[in-house]
Structure formats: structure tokens, C-alpha cells
Backbone bond lengths (Angstrom), bond angles and torsions (degrees), N, CA, C in turn:
res aa  C-N    CA-C-N  psi(-1)  N-CA   C-N-CA  omega(-1)  CA-C   N-CA-C  phi
1 M - - - 1.473 - - 1.567 108.72 -
2 Y 1.333 118.58 -38.66 1.429 121.78 -177.33 1.521 111.64 -112.77
3 E 1.273 116.91 32.71 1.521 122.45 -166.13 1.565 110.54 -57.28
4 L 1.327 119.00 -48.48 1.442 118.81 -178.25 1.484 112.35 -68.70
5 G 1.356 118.52 -41.08 1.450 120.58 174.63 1.507 114.86 -58.21
6 E 1.352 113.63 -42.35 1.484 118.48 177.42 1.521 112.23 -64.06
7 K 1.383 115.28 -37.71 1.467 118.90 -176.45 1.542 107.16 -71.64
8 L 1.347 118.77 -31.76 1.443 119.49 177.25 1.532 110.85 -66.94
9 I 1.315 118.06 -40.62 1.409 121.01 178.54 1.536 109.29 -66.77
10 E 1.298 121.05 -40.08 1.465 127.87 177.07 1.491 107.84 -61.02
11 L 1.382 118.22 -44.27 1.411 122.74 -178.44 1.580 109.99 -63.56
12 R 1.296 116.54 -42.02 1.441 119.82 177.39 1.510 113.29 -62.40
13 I 1.326 115.00 -41.49 1.469 117.86 175.97 1.495 112.97 -67.29
14 A 1.299 116.73 -41.49 1.461 122.82 -176.65 1.557 110.23 -66.15
15 T 1.369 117.97 -37.24 1.416 119.40 -177.57 1.518 113.20 -65.82
16 R 1.316 116.16 -29.28 1.483 120.79 177.82 1.510 107.93 -62.30
17 G 1.297 118.36 -44.74 1.466 120.58 -176.13 1.545 109.58 -75.79
18 A 1.309 116.84 -32.99 1.479 121.47 -177.24 1.503 111.75 -68.28
19 C 1.323 117.11 -20.44 1.378 120.83 -173.93 1.552 113.61 -93.68
20 N 1.314 115.38 -4.47 1.480 121.11 173.99 1.482 110.46 -70.20
21 F 1.367 117.00 129.61 1.445 120.15 177.37 1.558 106.26 -78.33
22 E 1.241 116.34 -44.62 1.461 120.64 177.04 1.481 106.74 -142.16
23 R 1.329 116.55 138.10 1.479 121.02 179.73 1.491 109.44 -54.43
24 G 1.324 113.21 133.64 1.525 119.42 178.22 1.470 115.35 82.64
25 K 1.335 118.35 -2.99 1.467 119.52 -179.04 1.518 112.95 -110.37
26 G 1.322 119.30 23.27 1.429 122.68 174.66 1.470 111.99 85.78
27 C 1.344 112.23 176.29 1.461 120.85 -177.49 1.536 112.36 -100.43
28 A 1.280 118.48 138.60 1.523 120.89 -179.89 1.497 108.91 -76.99
29 V 1.317 120.35 -30.01 1.438 121.24 -175.51 1.519 106.68 -96.34
30 T 1.335 115.60 76.91 1.420 122.38 -178.78 1.561 106.66 -89.96
31 L 1.314 117.11 177.12 1.458 122.70 171.95 1.533 110.38 -58.44
32 R 1.276 115.14 -38.18 1.497 120.28 175.05 1.469 111.95 -56.11
33 T 1.347 116.37 -51.54 1.477 122.64 178.88 1.498 109.71 -60.81
34 K 1.267 119.02 -45.48 1.471 121.39 -179.44 1.494 109.82 -61.23
35 A 1.366 120.42 -43.55 1.422 123.45 -179.44 1.555 112.34 -63.78
36 L 1.375 111.73 -40.81 1.491 115.94 176.42 1.502 111.92 -62.87
37 Y 1.353 116.32 -38.50 1.430 119.84 -175.12 1.561 106.53 -69.65
38 L 1.320 117.72 -46.87 1.520 118.12 178.25 1.486 111.09 -59.29
39 L 1.343 118.56 -38.75 1.483 118.47 -178.03 1.509 111.47 -76.05
40 S 1.354 118.76 -19.35 1.471 122.24 177.39 1.578 106.33 -72.49
41 L 1.334 118.90 -26.14 1.448 119.40 177.55 1.529 113.05 -77.55
42 K 1.343 113.63 -36.34 1.485 116.29 -179.11 1.520 106.95 -175.09
43 P 1.337 119.76 150.51 1.423 120.41 171.62 1.501 112.65 -55.94
44 R 1.311 118.31 147.30 1.494 119.82 -177.69 1.461 112.77 -136.10
45 S 1.319 115.57 149.80 1.476 122.54 175.37 1.534 109.10 -79.47
46 P 1.292 118.94 159.90 1.466 119.56 177.75 1.545 113.24 -58.89
47 I 1.353 116.19 -36.15 1.456 120.37 178.10 1.518 111.37 -64.09
48 D 1.314 116.68 -42.51 1.471 119.97 178.92 1.545 109.72 -63.71
49 L 1.336 116.08 -42.03 1.486 118.56 178.23 1.515 112.07 -62.35
50 M 1.381 113.91 -44.09 1.466 118.38 178.98 1.524 112.32 -56.44
51 E 1.310 115.66 -44.64 1.453 121.76 178.39 1.488 114.10 -64.15
52 Q 1.388 114.99 -48.19 1.499 118.58 -175.63 1.453 111.77 -70.43
53 L 1.398 119.68 -32.42 1.424 122.70 -177.21 1.563 112.71 -97.83
54 C 1.284 115.45 0.01 1.478 120.55 178.16 1.566 109.75 56.30
55 M 1.277 116.18 50.30 1.467 121.49 -176.04 1.537 108.10 -122.36
56 V 1.378 115.16 154.22 1.420 119.65 173.55 1.499 108.82 -87.39
57 K 1.291 118.07 160.59 1.440 124.73 -172.41 1.485 113.76 -54.77
58 S 1.362 117.51 -44.30 1.456 121.50 -177.27 1.542 112.20 -63.00
59 N 1.352 115.77 -42.43 1.426 120.27 179.42 1.525 111.20 -68.99
60 L 1.304 116.95 -39.21 1.503 119.68 176.92 1.536 109.79 -61.72
61 A 1.307 114.08 -43.46 1.522 117.05 179.60 1.467 110.83 -58.51
62 L 1.306 118.76 -40.60 1.465 119.53 -179.37 1.543 109.98 -68.58
63 L 1.369 117.84 -41.58 1.441 121.22 179.87 1.540 108.86 -63.24
64 C 1.286 116.39 -50.03 1.499 120.03 -179.15 1.529 114.02 -62.19
65 N 1.348 116.27 -41.26 1.425 121.63 176.92 1.561 111.52 -57.23
66 K 1.359 115.06 -42.38 1.458 122.56 177.73 1.529 111.70 -64.12
67 L 1.376 113.61 -44.01 1.448 117.85 178.55 1.554 112.34 -62.49
68 V 1.312 114.38 -41.74 1.479 119.56 179.21 1.564 108.96 -65.34
69 E 1.332 113.44 -45.86 1.507 119.54 -178.59 1.531 110.48 -59.12
70 D 1.379 116.19 -38.01 1.466 121.08 177.26 1.493 116.87 -79.06
71 G 1.331 115.29 -4.27 1.430 118.97 179.30 1.511 114.19 79.24
72 A 1.328 119.91 12.54 1.465 122.28 -175.89 1.539 108.68 -87.50
73 V 1.353 115.56 -21.45 1.479 121.29 -175.91 1.488 108.35 -141.92
74 V 1.309 118.50 151.80 1.472 125.35 172.27 1.514 109.35 -119.16
75 K 1.335 114.12 146.33 1.456 120.89 -179.92 1.560 102.69 -103.29
76 V 1.336 114.15 125.45 1.490 120.88 -177.24 1.492 107.71 -116.29
77 K 1.339 115.24 130.01 1.466 122.79 174.87 1.537 107.42 -91.53
78 N 1.372 113.15 139.33 1.418 120.69 176.13 1.534 110.36 -63.58
79 S 1.324 118.16 132.97 1.457 121.78 -177.01 1.558 112.92 -65.41
80 E 1.336 118.32 -26.65 1.419 119.00 179.79 1.550 113.98 -92.40
81 D 1.330 117.40 -29.88 1.484 121.07 178.66 1.532 105.51 -136.09
82 K 1.347 114.64 103.41 1.428 119.88 -175.80 1.541 115.67 -63.40
83 R 1.327 116.08 -14.46 1.445 123.13 178.49 1.523 112.22 -76.43
84 V 1.320 116.11 -22.24 1.460 123.46 -179.90 1.559 107.85 -88.11
85 I 1.387 115.49 126.12 1.458 115.87 -178.80 1.536 105.61 -132.24
86 S 1.314 111.62 162.31 1.474 119.14 173.14 1.572 107.52 -142.67
87 Y 1.251 113.89 160.26 1.488 121.13 -179.58 1.536 108.06 -107.46
88 H 1.340 116.78 138.60 1.438 122.06 -179.98 1.540 108.17 -131.01
89 I 1.315 115.55 138.10 1.446 118.33 -178.76 1.557 108.57 -77.80
90 T 1.315 116.02 146.46 1.456 121.77 -178.25 1.570 107.65 -101.19
91 E 1.293 116.51 175.14 1.450 122.10 176.32 1.514 110.09 -62.33
92 K 1.278 116.71 -35.33 1.507 121.30 177.22 1.517 111.50 -67.19
93 G 1.305 116.51 -39.37 1.464 124.90 178.36 1.541 108.24 -65.25
94 E 1.363 117.51 -46.37 1.429 122.27 177.49 1.510 112.91 -59.20
95 K 1.339 114.41 -39.34 1.509 118.17 178.66 1.523 109.60 -67.39
96 E 1.338 117.35 -40.93 1.477 120.16 -179.59 1.506 108.78 -63.52
97 L 1.332 117.05 -43.26 1.500 119.72 179.23 1.499 110.07 -63.43
98 A 1.328 117.63 -44.82 1.433 120.98 -179.37 1.539 113.58 -58.25
99 E 1.349 116.99 -36.88 1.417 120.82 176.62 1.541 112.34 -65.10
100 V 1.298 117.12 -38.96 1.494 120.69 179.39 1.559 107.03 -72.77
101 L 1.298 122.50 -41.62 1.410 123.06 177.46 1.586 112.53 -62.24
102 E 1.361 114.51 -39.13 1.431 116.31 177.33 1.526 112.66 -63.28
103 K 1.301 117.14 -40.97 1.484 122.27 178.35 1.557 109.50 -62.58
104 L 1.332 113.51 -42.78 1.502 118.66 -177.80 1.562 108.23 -65.09
105 E 1.371 115.04 -42.51 1.456 118.61 -179.80 1.590 111.18 -62.38
106 E 1.313 114.70 -42.13 1.449 119.33 175.80 1.510 111.92 -56.69
107 K 1.344 113.32 -44.82 1.481 116.92 -178.08 1.493 110.69 -63.48
108 F 1.361 117.64 -46.05 1.437 121.93 -179.96 1.485 114.25 -64.44
109 K 1.335 115.80 -41.48 1.474 119.65 178.86 1.526 111.57 -62.92
110 G 1.360 116.28 -28.36 1.472 118.62 178.06 1.545 111.92 -71.56
111 V 1.275 116.64 -16.82 1.527 121.57 -179.64 1.521 110.14 -82.00
112 F 1.311 116.75 -34.39 1.485 122.70 -176.00 1.495 111.25 -94.38
113 S 1.386 117.25 140.76 1.472 119.18 -176.18 1.491 111.98 -85.13
114 N 1.324 118.56 -16.62 1.487 117.67 -177.85 1.576 108.44 -156.56
115 K 1.278 114.22 173.00 1.506 120.75 -177.56 1.520 110.40 -62.95
116 K 1.337 118.77 -38.63 1.450 120.43 -178.22 1.529 110.44 -62.19
117 E 1.325 118.18 -46.68 1.432 121.45 178.34 1.540 111.19 -61.49
118 Y 1.337 116.63 -40.90 1.455 121.14 179.20 1.536 109.76 -63.58
119 D 1.306 118.56 -44.81 1.489 122.46 177.76 1.536 110.71 -60.76
120 E 1.371 116.60 -40.17 1.464 119.15 176.35 1.469 111.28 -66.17
121 G 1.271 120.02 -35.45 1.508 126.03 176.02 1.520 108.83 -61.22
122 V 1.341 116.17 -46.90 1.479 120.17 -177.37 1.513 106.19 -62.94
123 K 1.311 118.54 -45.60 1.491 121.85 -179.19 1.551 110.09 -59.46
124 K 1.295 116.10 -45.00 1.526 117.02 178.82 1.477 111.65 -64.06
125 F 1.333 119.78 -38.55 1.477 122.14 175.23 1.523 109.76 -60.97
126 A 1.295 118.38 -44.60 1.438 122.55 178.20 1.521 113.20 -61.27
127 D 1.343 116.83 -42.77 1.428 122.52 174.65 1.468 114.21 -60.35
128 L 1.349 115.33 -44.63 1.408 123.15 176.06 1.515 114.83 -59.23
129 L 1.338 114.73 -46.25 1.495 120.16 176.87 1.535 109.99 -61.68
130 D 1.280 116.08 -40.00 1.504 120.24 177.01 1.532 110.97 -61.66
131 L 1.337 116.15 -44.14 1.481 120.51 177.41 1.483 110.49 -62.02
132 L 1.331 117.25 -48.34 1.430 120.23 -177.23 1.562 115.41 -67.79
133 S 1.300 114.78 -17.44 1.496 117.15 176.36 1.477 113.01 -71.38
134 F 1.325 119.74 -11.26 1.457 123.78 179.52 1.573 109.13 -93.23
135 I 1.313 119.81 -12.54 1.479 121.31 -176.58 1.530 108.44 -83.75
């Protein structure tokens, strides 16, 4: 009766485990990684990041301050209205994100026995993302 809902919950649980590089060493797809990924697509306002990451303002501020402190992100004030800010990924942030993506790719490629299976897996993920965009 709730088959798709149950599968979505199972998917959410499974993705947590699938993102571990090594058992007991934490998850590669952290909020930091998610923020860097979103910022690699385009600069974002704090409100946009809060909505995309499902975070409250205080937690986002802590995350972004750490990213800025580490040099992975820069905070840019609007030239016309200094109260309006956006976050932009830096070269250092892009390198950090690329390292995570490379490790994830290695992990996924280890699951598939050949290029055709890998390409089919990529297509299934794309189809799933498309489906989930309607929920």
C-alpha cells in the first residue's frame, strides 16, 4: 500500500551508508560537501542555502563561517545594497569538492562490472532525481 513511500525511506537510509568512505570514518556527503556542491553550480544567498540544505539560519551561519574561514567559500556583498550577500565557491572549495566526488566515483565504479552497467546506473539515478523533483 505504501510501497513508494517505503522505498523513499529505504533510499534515504541507504544513502547514508553508501556515502561512507570507510566504516567508522564519517560520511563524505556532509553538509559542508552539499553546500560546496550547491555553490559550485552557482553563487547562492543565505536564504537559498537554508532552503536547499534544510537548515536553520544559526546553523547555516556556523557552516558558512567555517567555509569562509577555511578559504573554501567567499562572502560577497552586493555593490548596490551592502546588506545583501551571496556565497561563492573558491578554487580551494572546488578542489575539496572534486576530491570528494572522485572518491564517490571510485566507490560507485567498484559496484559496476563494466562501463555499460555504470552508464545504466547513472541513467537510473538521473531518472530517480527527475521523479523526486515532483514530490
